[in-house]
PyMOL commands that place a pseudoatom at each C-alpha (Angstrom):
pseudoatom trace, name=CA, resn=MET, resi=1, chain=A, elem=C, hetatm=0, pos=[0.000, 0.000, 0.000]
pseudoatom trace, name=CA, resn=LEU, resi=2, chain=A, elem=C, hetatm=0, pos=[1.305, 3.426, -0.912]
pseudoatom trace, name=CA, resn=SER, resi=3, chain=A, elem=C, hetatm=0, pos=[1.782, 5.993, 1.801]
pseudoatom trace, name=CA, resn=ARG, resi=4, chain=A, elem=C, hetatm=0, pos=[0.380, 9.481, 1.486]
pseudoatom trace, name=CA, resn=SER, resi=5, chain=A, elem=C, hetatm=0, pos=[3.840, 10.944, 0.720]
pseudoatom trace, name=CA, resn=ASP, resi=6, chain=A, elem=C, hetatm=0, pos=[4.403, 8.299, -2.002]
pseudoatom trace, name=CA, resn=LYS, resi=7, chain=A, elem=C, hetatm=0, pos=[1.086, 9.223, -3.609]
pseudoatom trace, name=CA, resn=GLU, resi=8, chain=A, elem=C, hetatm=0, pos=[1.924, 12.935, -3.435]
pseudoatom trace, name=CA, resn=GLY, resi=9, chain=A, elem=C, hetatm=0, pos=[5.278, 12.245, -5.092]
pseudoatom trace, name=CA, resn=ILE, resi=10, chain=A, elem=C, hetatm=0, pos=[3.609, 10.277, -7.900]
pseudoatom trace, name=CA, resn=VAL, resi=11, chain=A, elem=C, hetatm=0, pos=[0.995, 12.997, -8.432]
pseudoatom trace, name=CA, resn=ALA, resi=12, chain=A, elem=C, hetatm=0, pos=[3.716, 15.685, -8.550]
pseudoatom trace, name=CA, resn=ALA, resi=13, chain=A, elem=C, hetatm=0, pos=[5.718, 13.673, -11.098]
pseudoatom trace, name=CA, resn=LEU, resi=14, chain=A, elem=C, hetatm=0, pos=[2.592, 13.123, -13.211]
pseudoatom trace, name=CA, resn=LYS, resi=15, chain=A, elem=C, hetatm=0, pos=[1.718, 16.846, -13.087]
pseudoatom trace, name=CA, resn=ASP, resi=16, chain=A, elem=C, hetatm=0, pos=[5.250, 17.669, -14.242]
pseudoatom trace, name=CA, resn=LYS, resi=17, chain=A, elem=C, hetatm=0, pos=[4.979, 15.233, -17.152]
pseudoatom trace, name=CA, resn=LEU, resi=18, chain=A, elem=C, hetatm=0, pos=[1.514, 16.547, -18.090]
pseudoatom trace, name=CA, resn=ASP, resi=19, chain=A, elem=C, hetatm=0, pos=[2.850, 20.116, -18.129]
pseudoatom trace, name=CA, resn=ARG, resi=20, chain=A, elem=C, hetatm=0, pos=[5.932, 19.268, -20.231]
pseudoatom trace, name=CA, resn=ALA, resi=21, chain=A, elem=C, hetatm=0, pos=[4.244, 16.921, -22.707]
pseudoatom trace, name=CA, resn=GLN, resi=22, chain=A, elem=C, hetatm=0, pos=[3.171, 18.094, -26.148]
pseudoatom trace, name=CA, resn=ALA, resi=23, chain=A, elem=C, hetatm=0, pos=[0.796, 15.125, -26.350]
pseudoatom trace, name=CA, resn=VAL, resi=24, chain=A, elem=C, hetatm=0, pos=[-0.635, 12.552, -23.937]
pseudoatom trace, name=CA, resn=TYR, resi=25, chain=A, elem=C, hetatm=0, pos=[-1.972, 9.168, -25.062]
pseudoatom trace, name=CA, resn=LEU, resi=26, chain=A, elem=C, hetatm=0, pos=[-4.231, 6.867, -23.070]
pseudoatom trace, name=CA, resn=THR, resi=27, chain=A, elem=C, hetatm=0, pos=[-3.513, 3.214, -23.744]
pseudoatom trace, name=CA, resn=ASN, resi=28, chain=A, elem=C, hetatm=0, pos=[-4.016, -0.213, -22.245]
pseudoatom trace, name=CA, resn=MET, resi=29, chain=A, elem=C, hetatm=0, pos=[-1.110, -2.465, -21.346]
pseudoatom trace, name=CA, resn=ILE, resi=30, chain=A, elem=C, hetatm=0, pos=[-2.868, -5.111, -19.258]
pseudoatom trace, name=CA, resn=GLY, resi=31, chain=A, elem=C, hetatm=0, pos=[-2.381, -8.704, -20.273]
pseudoatom trace, name=CA, resn=ILE, resi=32, chain=A, elem=C, hetatm=0, pos=[1.061, -8.328, -21.835]
pseudoatom trace, name=CA, resn=THR, resi=33, chain=A, elem=C, hetatm=0, pos=[4.248, -9.891, -20.567]
pseudoatom trace, name=CA, resn=ALA, resi=34, chain=A, elem=C, hetatm=0, pos=[6.837, -7.945, -18.610]
pseudoatom trace, name=CA, resn=ASN, resi=35, chain=A, elem=C, hetatm=0, pos=[9.321, -8.246, -21.471]
pseudoatom trace, name=CA, resn=SER, resi=36, chain=A, elem=C, hetatm=0, pos=[6.782, -6.785, -23.907]
pseudoatom trace, name=CA, resn=ALA, resi=37, chain=A, elem=C, hetatm=0, pos=[6.048, -3.905, -21.517]
pseudoatom trace, name=CA, resn=VAL, resi=38, chain=A, elem=C, hetatm=0, pos=[9.766, -3.151, -21.184]
pseudoatom trace, name=CA, resn=LYS, resi=39, chain=A, elem=C, hetatm=0, pos=[10.126, -3.236, -24.982]
pseudoatom trace, name=CA, resn=ILE, resi=40, chain=A, elem=C, hetatm=0, pos=[7.227, -0.768, -25.415]
pseudoatom trace, name=CA, resn=ARG, resi=41, chain=A, elem=C, hetatm=0, pos=[8.619, 1.565, -22.762]
pseudoatom trace, name=CA, resn=LYS, resi=42, chain=A, elem=C, hetatm=0, pos=[12.038, 1.482, -24.459]
pseudoatom trace, name=CA, resn=GLU, resi=43, chain=A, elem=C, hetatm=0, pos=[10.580, 2.277, -27.897]
pseudoatom trace, name=CA, resn=VAL, resi=44, chain=A, elem=C, hetatm=0, pos=[8.539, 5.167, -26.469]
pseudoatom trace, name=CA, resn=ARG, resi=45, chain=A, elem=C, hetatm=0, pos=[11.583, 6.478, -24.586]
pseudoatom trace, name=CA, resn=GLU, resi=46, chain=A, elem=C, hetatm=0, pos=[13.675, 6.348, -27.794]
pseudoatom trace, name=CA, resn=ALA, resi=47, chain=A, elem=C, hetatm=0, pos=[10.912, 8.326, -29.525]
pseudoatom trace, name=CA, resn=GLY, resi=48, chain=A, elem=C, hetatm=0, pos=[11.200, 11.085, -26.911]
pseudoatom trace, name=CA, resn=GLY, resi=49, chain=A, elem=C, hetatm=0, pos=[8.447, 10.047, -24.543]
pseudoatom trace, name=CA, resn=ALA, resi=50, chain=A, elem=C, hetatm=0, pos=[7.614, 8.135, -21.390]
pseudoatom trace, name=CA, resn=VAL, resi=51, chain=A, elem=C, hetatm=0, pos=[5.035, 5.565, -20.272]
pseudoatom trace, name=CA, resn=VAL, resi=52, chain=A, elem=C, hetatm=0, pos=[3.510, 5.635, -16.776]
pseudoatom trace, name=CA, resn=VAL, resi=53, chain=A, elem=C, hetatm=0, pos=[1.199, 3.040, -15.242]
pseudoatom trace, name=CA, resn=THR, resi=54, chain=A, elem=C, hetatm=0, pos=[-0.385, 3.903, -11.904]
pseudoatom trace, name=CA, resn=ARG, resi=55, chain=A, elem=C, hetatm=0, pos=[-3.747, 4.091, -10.190]
pseudoatom trace, name=CA, resn=ASN, resi=56, chain=A, elem=C, hetatm=0, pos=[-6.617, 5.865, -11.907]
pseudoatom trace, name=CA, resn=THR, resi=57, chain=A, elem=C, hetatm=0, pos=[-7.247, 8.069, -8.848]
pseudoatom trace, name=CA, resn=LEU, resi=58, chain=A, elem=C, hetatm=0, pos=[-3.671, 9.374, -9.085]
pseudoatom trace, name=CA, resn=TYR, resi=59, chain=A, elem=C, hetatm=0, pos=[-4.154, 10.154, -12.786]
pseudoatom trace, name=CA, resn=LYS, resi=60, chain=A, elem=C, hetatm=0, pos=[-7.327, 12.013, -11.870]
pseudoatom trace, name=CA, resn=ARG, resi=61, chain=A, elem=C, hetatm=0, pos=[-5.627, 14.066, -9.128]
pseudoatom trace, name=CA, resn=ALA, resi=62, chain=A, elem=C, hetatm=0, pos=[-2.646, 14.927, -11.326]
pseudoatom trace, name=CA, resn=SER, resi=63, chain=A, elem=C, hetatm=0, pos=[-4.817, 15.998, -14.254]
pseudoatom trace, name=CA, resn=GLN, resi=64, chain=A, elem=C, hetatm=0, pos=[-6.933, 18.510, -12.307]
pseudoatom trace, name=CA, resn=GLY, resi=65, chain=A, elem=C, hetatm=0, pos=[-6.670, 21.881, -13.993]
pseudoatom trace, name=CA, resn=THR, resi=66, chain=A, elem=C, hetatm=0, pos=[-5.021, 20.526, -17.161]
pseudoatom trace, name=CA, resn=ASP, resi=67, chain=A, elem=C, hetatm=0, pos=[-6.244, 19.761, -20.677]
pseudoatom trace, name=CA, resn=CYS, resi=68, chain=A, elem=C, hetatm=0, pos=[-6.266, 16.048, -19.773]
pseudoatom trace, name=CA, resn=GLU, resi=69, chain=A, elem=C, hetatm=0, pos=[-8.739, 16.420, -16.914]
pseudoatom trace, name=CA, resn=GLN, resi=70, chain=A, elem=C, hetatm=0, pos=[-11.784, 15.270, -18.867]
pseudoatom trace, name=CA, resn=MET, resi=71, chain=A, elem=C, hetatm=0, pos=[-9.965, 12.327, -20.475]
pseudoatom trace, name=CA, resn=LEU, resi=72, chain=A, elem=C, hetatm=0, pos=[-8.633, 11.043, -17.136]
pseudoatom trace, name=CA, resn=SER, resi=73, chain=A, elem=C, hetatm=0, pos=[-11.609, 11.758, -14.877]
pseudoatom trace, name=CA, resn=ASP, resi=74, chain=A, elem=C, hetatm=0, pos=[-13.679, 8.563, -15.355]
pseudoatom trace, name=CA, resn=LEU, resi=75, chain=A, elem=C, hetatm=0, pos=[-11.094, 5.866, -15.992]
pseudoatom trace, name=CA, resn=LYS, resi=76, chain=A, elem=C, hetatm=0, pos=[-11.978, 2.240, -15.265]
pseudoatom trace, name=CA, resn=GLY, resi=77, chain=A, elem=C, hetatm=0, pos=[-9.625, -0.732, -15.219]
pseudoatom trace, name=CA, resn=THR, resi=78, chain=A, elem=C, hetatm=0, pos=[-5.887, -0.695, -15.781]
pseudoatom trace, name=CA, resn=ASN, resi=79, chain=A, elem=C, hetatm=0, pos=[-4.618, 2.135, -17.963]
pseudoatom trace, name=CA, resn=ALA, resi=80, chain=A, elem=C, hetatm=0, pos=[-1.295, 3.556, -19.032]
pseudoatom trace, name=CA, resn=LEU, resi=81, chain=A, elem=C, hetatm=0, pos=[-0.388, 7.072, -20.080]
pseudoatom trace, name=CA, resn=ALA, resi=82, chain=A, elem=C, hetatm=0, pos=[2.219, 7.749, -22.741]
pseudoatom trace, name=CA, resn=PHE, resi=83, chain=A, elem=C, hetatm=0, pos=[3.736, 11.214, -22.801]
pseudoatom trace, name=CA, resn=ALA, resi=84, chain=A, elem=C, hetatm=0, pos=[5.286, 12.707, -25.957]
pseudoatom trace, name=CA, resn=PHE, resi=85, chain=A, elem=C, hetatm=0, pos=[7.839, 15.374, -25.122]
pseudoatom trace, name=CA, resn=ASP, resi=86, chain=A, elem=C, hetatm=0, pos=[9.556, 15.793, -28.509]
pseudoatom trace, name=CA, resn=ASP, resi=87, chain=A, elem=C, hetatm=0, pos=[8.090, 13.997, -31.526]
pseudoatom trace, name=CA, resn=VAL, resi=88, chain=A, elem=C, hetatm=0, pos=[4.363, 13.381, -30.975]
pseudoatom trace, name=CA, resn=ALA, resi=89, chain=A, elem=C, hetatm=0, pos=[3.986, 11.250, -34.099]
pseudoatom trace, name=CA, resn=ALA, resi=90, chain=A, elem=C, hetatm=0, pos=[6.921, 8.988, -33.174]
pseudoatom trace, name=CA, resn=VAL, resi=91, chain=A, elem=C, hetatm=0, pos=[5.438, 8.129, -29.770]
pseudoatom trace, name=CA, resn=ALA, resi=92, chain=A, elem=C, hetatm=0, pos=[2.030, 7.439, -31.331]
pseudoatom trace, name=CA, resn=LYS, resi=93, chain=A, elem=C, hetatm=0, pos=[3.751, 5.305, -33.985]
pseudoatom trace, name=CA, resn=ALA, resi=94, chain=A, elem=C, hetatm=0, pos=[5.615, 3.294, -31.306]
pseudoatom trace, name=CA, resn=LEU, resi=95, chain=A, elem=C, hetatm=0, pos=[2.337, 2.536, -29.511]
pseudoatom trace, name=CA, resn=HIS, resi=96, chain=A, elem=C, hetatm=0, pos=[0.546, 1.760, -32.786]
pseudoatom trace, name=CA, resn=GLU, resi=97, chain=A, elem=C, hetatm=0, pos=[3.294, -0.660, -33.862]
pseudoatom trace, name=CA, resn=ALA, resi=98, chain=A, elem=C, hetatm=0, pos=[3.149, -2.342, -30.445]
pseudoatom trace, name=CA, resn=GLY, resi=99, chain=A, elem=C, hetatm=0, pos=[-0.620, -2.684, -30.922]
pseudoatom trace, name=CA, resn=LYS, resi=100, chain=A, elem=C, hetatm=0, pos=[-0.075, -4.484, -34.230]
pseudoatom trace, name=CA, resn=GLU, resi=101, chain=A, elem=C, hetatm=0, pos=[2.175, -7.000, -32.510]
pseudoatom trace, name=CA, resn=LEU, resi=102, chain=A, elem=C, hetatm=0, pos=[0.191, -7.249, -29.252]
pseudoatom trace, name=CA, resn=LYS, resi=103, chain=A, elem=C, hetatm=0, pos=[-3.589, -7.094, -29.565]
pseudoatom trace, name=CA, resn=GLU, resi=104, chain=A, elem=C, hetatm=0, pos=[-3.924, -5.977, -25.915]
pseudoatom trace, name=CA, resn=VAL, resi=105, chain=A, elem=C, hetatm=0, pos=[-2.196, -2.641, -26.578]
pseudoatom trace, name=CA, resn=GLU, resi=106, chain=A, elem=C, hetatm=0, pos=[-4.399, -0.018, -28.206]
pseudoatom trace, name=CA, resn=LEU, resi=107, chain=A, elem=C, hetatm=0, pos=[-4.516, 3.735, -28.453]
pseudoatom trace, name=CA, resn=VAL, resi=108, chain=A, elem=C, hetatm=0, pos=[-7.770, 4.672, -26.722]
pseudoatom trace, name=CA, resn=ALA, resi=109, chain=A, elem=C, hetatm=0, pos=[-7.687, 8.467, -26.586]
pseudoatom trace, name=CA, resn=GLY, resi=110, chain=A, elem=C, hetatm=0, pos=[-5.261, 11.350, -26.541]
pseudoatom trace, name=CA, resn=ILE, resi=111, chain=A, elem=C, hetatm=0, pos=[-4.671, 15.052, -26.103]
pseudoatom trace, name=CA, resn=LEU, resi=112, chain=A, elem=C, hetatm=0, pos=[-2.519, 16.927, -28.607]
pseudoatom trace, name=CA, resn=GLU, resi=113, chain=A, elem=C, hetatm=0, pos=[-1.801, 20.573, -27.792]
pseudoatom trace, name=CA, resn=GLY, resi=114, chain=A, elem=C, hetatm=0, pos=[-5.082, 20.876, -25.883]
pseudoatom trace, name=CA, resn=LYS, resi=115, chain=A, elem=C, hetatm=0, pos=[-7.248, 19.127, -28.484]
pseudoatom trace, name=CA, resn=SER, resi=116, chain=A, elem=C, hetatm=0, pos=[-8.878, 15.778, -27.731]
pseudoatom trace, name=CA, resn=LEU, resi=117, chain=A, elem=C, hetatm=0, pos=[-8.174, 12.974, -30.177]
pseudoatom trace, name=CA, resn=ASN, resi=118, chain=A, elem=C, hetatm=0, pos=[-10.226, 9.809, -30.617]
pseudoatom trace, name=CA, resn=SER, resi=119, chain=A, elem=C, hetatm=0, pos=[-8.770, 6.448, -31.616]
pseudoatom trace, name=CA, resn=ALA, resi=120, chain=A, elem=C, hetatm=0, pos=[-9.300, 7.058, -35.362]
pseudoatom trace, name=CA, resn=GLU, resi=121, chain=A, elem=C, hetatm=0, pos=[-7.424, 10.383, -35.219]
pseudoatom trace, name=CA, resn=LEU, resi=122, chain=A, elem=C, hetatm=0, pos=[-4.661, 8.731, -33.197]
pseudoatom trace, name=CA, resn=LYS, resi=123, chain=A, elem=C, hetatm=0, pos=[-4.343, 6.016, -35.834]
pseudoatom trace, name=CA, resn=GLU, resi=124, chain=A, elem=C, hetatm=0, pos=[-3.946, 8.714, -38.512]
pseudoatom trace, name=CA, resn=LEU, resi=125, chain=A, elem=C, hetatm=0, pos=[-1.283, 10.460, -36.425]
pseudoatom trace, name=CA, resn=ALA, resi=126, chain=A, elem=C, hetatm=0, pos=[0.543, 7.171, -35.900]
pseudoatom trace, name=CA, resn=THR, resi=127, chain=A, elem=C, hetatm=0, pos=[0.686, 6.467, -39.635]
pseudoatom trace, name=CA, resn=LEU, resi=128, chain=A, elem=C, hetatm=0, pos=[2.322, 9.804, -40.480]
pseudoatom trace, name=CA, resn=PRO, resi=129, chain=A, elem=C, hetatm=0, pos=[5.942, 9.608, -41.614]
pseudoatom trace, name=CA, resn=GLY, resi=130, chain=A, elem=C, hetatm=0, pos=[8.545, 10.261, -38.945]
pseudoatom trace, name=CA, resn=LYS, resi=131, chain=A, elem=C, hetatm=0, pos=[10.125, 13.645, -38.306]
pseudoatom trace, name=CA, resn=ASP, resi=132, chain=A, elem=C, hetatm=0, pos=[13.361, 12.737, -40.124]
pseudoatom trace, name=CA, resn=GLN, resi=133, chain=A, elem=C, hetatm=0, pos=[11.463, 11.466, -43.152]
pseudoatom trace, name=CA, resn=MET, resi=134, chain=A, elem=C, hetatm=0, pos=[9.342, 14.647, -43.256]
pseudoatom trace, name=CA, resn=LEU, resi=135, chain=A, elem=C, hetatm=0, pos=[12.459, 16.824, -43.066]
pseudoatom trace, name=CA, resn=ALA, resi=136, chain=A, elem=C, hetatm=0, pos=[14.095, 14.831, -45.884]
pseudoatom trace, name=CA, resn=THR, resi=137, chain=A, elem=C, hetatm=0, pos=[10.996, 15.286, -48.049]
pseudoatom trace, name=CA, resn=LEU, resi=138, chain=A, elem=C, hetatm=0, pos=[10.980, 19.021, -47.315]
pseudoatom trace, name=CA, resn=LEU, resi=139, chain=A, elem=C, hetatm=0, pos=[14.669, 19.310, -48.182]
pseudoatom trace, name=CA, resn=ALA, resi=140, chain=A, elem=C, hetatm=0, pos=[14.130, 17.434, -51.454]
pseudoatom trace, name=CA, resn=THR, resi=141, chain=A, elem=C, hetatm=0, pos=[11.269, 19.804, -52.276]
pseudoatom trace, name=CA, resn=PHE, resi=142, chain=A, elem=C, hetatm=0, pos=[13.503, 22.815, -51.655]
pseudoatom trace, name=CA, resn=ASN, resi=143, chain=A, elem=C, hetatm=0, pos=[16.339, 21.362, -53.761]
pseudoatom trace, name=CA, resn=ALA, resi=144, chain=A, elem=C, hetatm=0, pos=[14.159, 20.335, -56.736]
pseudoatom trace, name=CA, resn=PRO, resi=145, chain=A, elem=C, hetatm=0, pos=[14.027, 23.760, -58.497]
pseudoatom trace, name=CA, resn=VAL, resi=146, chain=A, elem=C, hetatm=0, pos=[17.768, 24.318, -58.068]
pseudoatom trace, name=CA, resn=SER, resi=147, chain=A, elem=C, hetatm=0, pos=[18.704, 20.901, -59.420]
pseudoatom trace, name=CA, resn=ALA, resi=148, chain=A, elem=C, hetatm=0, pos=[16.307, 21.339, -62.360]
pseudoatom trace, name=CA, resn=PHE, resi=149, chain=A, elem=C, hetatm=0, pos=[17.960, 24.681, -63.150]
pseudoatom trace, name=CA, resn=VAL, resi=150, chain=A, elem=C, hetatm=0, pos=[21.421, 23.074, -63.052]
pseudoatom trace, name=CA, resn=ARG, resi=151, chain=A, elem=C, hetatm=0, pos=[20.250, 20.305, -65.422]
pseudoatom trace, name=CA, resn=VAL, resi=152, chain=A, elem=C, hetatm=0, pos=[18.972, 22.927, -67.879]
pseudoatom trace, name=CA, resn=LEU, resi=153, chain=A, elem=C, hetatm=0, pos=[22.273, 24.814, -67.747]
pseudoatom trace, name=CA, resn=HIS, resi=154, chain=A, elem=C, hetatm=0, pos=[24.166, 21.574, -68.306]
pseudoatom trace, name=CA, resn=ALA, resi=155, chain=A, elem=C, hetatm=0, pos=[21.940, 20.703, -71.308]
pseudoatom trace, name=CA, resn=ILE, resi=156, chain=A, elem=C, hetatm=0, pos=[22.547, 24.153, -72.837]
pseudoatom trace, name=CA, resn=ASN, resi=157, chain=A, elem=C, hetatm=0, pos=[26.290, 23.742, -72.331]
pseudoatom trace, name=CA, resn=GLU, resi=158, chain=A, elem=C, hetatm=0, pos=[26.225, 20.316, -74.005]
pseudoatom trace, name=CA, resn=GLU, resi=159, chain=A, elem=C, hetatm=0, pos=[24.233, 21.724, -76.938]
pseudoatom trace, name=CA, resn=ARG, resi=160, chain=A, elem=C, hetatm=0, pos=[26.786, 24.474, -77.553]
pseudoatom trace, name=CA, resn=GLY, resi=161, chain=A, elem=C, hetatm=0, pos=[29.647, 22.119, -77.913]
pseudoatom trace, name=CA, resn=GLY, resi=162, chain=A, elem=C, hetatm=0, pos=[30.112, 20.493, -74.584]
pseudoatom trace, name=CA, resn=GLY, resi=163, chain=A, elem=C, hetatm=0, pos=[33.290, 20.547, -72.655]
pseudoatom trace, name=CA, resn=GLU, resi=164, chain=A, elem=C, hetatm=0, pos=[34.477, 23.091, -70.250]
pseudoatom trace, name=CA, resn=VAL, resi=165, chain=A, elem=C, hetatm=0, pos=[34.370, 26.754, -70.979]
pseudoatom trace, name=CA, resn=VAL, resi=166, chain=A, elem=C, hetatm=0, pos=[37.774, 28.265, -70.393]
pseudoatom trace, name=CA, resn=ALA, resi=167, chain=A, elem=C, hetatm=0, pos=[38.169, 32.004, -70.474]
pseudoatom trace, name=CA, resn=GLU, resi=168, chain=A, elem=C, hetatm=0, pos=[40.939, 33.097, -72.831]
pseudoatom trace, name=CA, resn=THR, resi=169, chain=A, elem=C, hetatm=0, pos=[43.391, 35.560, -71.417]
pseudoatom trace, name=CA, resn=GLU, resi=170, chain=A, elem=C, hetatm=0, pos=[46.123, 37.407, -73.169]
pseudoatom trace, name=CA, resn=GLU, resi=171, chain=A, elem=C, hetatm=0, pos=[49.430, 37.361, -71.493]
pseudoatom trace, name=CA, resn=LYS, resi=172, chain=A, elem=C, hetatm=0, pos=[51.267, 40.612, -71.876]
pseudoatom trace, name=CA, resn=PRO, resi=173, chain=A, elem=C, hetatm=0, pos=[55.020, 40.626, -71.584]
pseudoatom trace, name=CA, resn=GLU, resi=174, chain=A, elem=C, hetatm=0, pos=[56.123, 42.385, -68.506]
pseudoatom trace, name=CA, resn=GLU, resi=175, chain=A, elem=C, hetatm=0, pos=[57.392, 45.777, -69.207]
pseudoatom trace, name=CA, resn=LYS, resi=176, chain=A, elem=C, hetatm=0, pos=[60.313, 46.824, -67.254]
pseudoatom trace, name=CA, resn=THR, resi=177, chain=A, elem=C, hetatm=0, pos=[60.189, 50.311, -66.106]
pseudoatom trace, name=CA, resn=GLU, resi=178, chain=A, elem=C, hetatm=0, pos=[63.191, 52.394, -65.551]
pseudoatom trace, name=CA, resn=GLU, resi=179, chain=A, elem=C, hetatm=0, pos=[62.505, 52.450, -61.822]
pseudoatom trace, name=CA, resn=ALA, resi=180, chain=A, elem=C, hetatm=0, pos=[62.439, 48.719, -61.597]
pseudoatom trace, name=CA, resn=ALA, resi=181, chain=A, elem=C, hetatm=0, pos=[65.647, 48.475, -63.610]
pseudoatom trace, name=CA, resn=LYS, resi=182, chain=A, elem=C, hetatm=0, pos=[67.432, 50.896, -61.301]
pseudoatom trace, name=CA, resn=GLU, resi=183, chain=A, elem=C, hetatm=0, pos=[66.627, 48.883, -58.199]
for i in range(1, 183): cmd.bond("trace and resi %d" % i, "trace and resi %d" % (i + 1))
show_as sticks, trace
zoom trace
């Protein structure tokens, strides 16, 4: 049984996580093995998040006055909260992938920047490409016009005769001045 100070410590830690998180996901992890739970926690942690499993009353106390209050007020059964501190899509993707492998794990609800998300919206978020892939696509989009321009310039150069264009310079013989000769 948890003492009052233990409960207060858990509630304070949960409040801190709720305040720092960009997104919070409600999921179910009951019925999975300990090794599977550790694997899920590790994947979420690598995605820039954290998973917490505790009593529903402690979730309720910690969420008072936050955007998650309504989502966490009437919880029944065993629940887990996943917090996304950096990449919200990566944490959702980690939970979604775990749900494909383990039928017990499912994304039930979530809060993203103050907006409630249902399971269908969470599934959409989880299927988005990762942050690195999105940045690579954006970079390719930015580089496309420049590379097309370079290809056109190269084609024009090839049409005119190819090869390198070397600027011709005339070399003038150095003229010796009388001052230079005297020195």
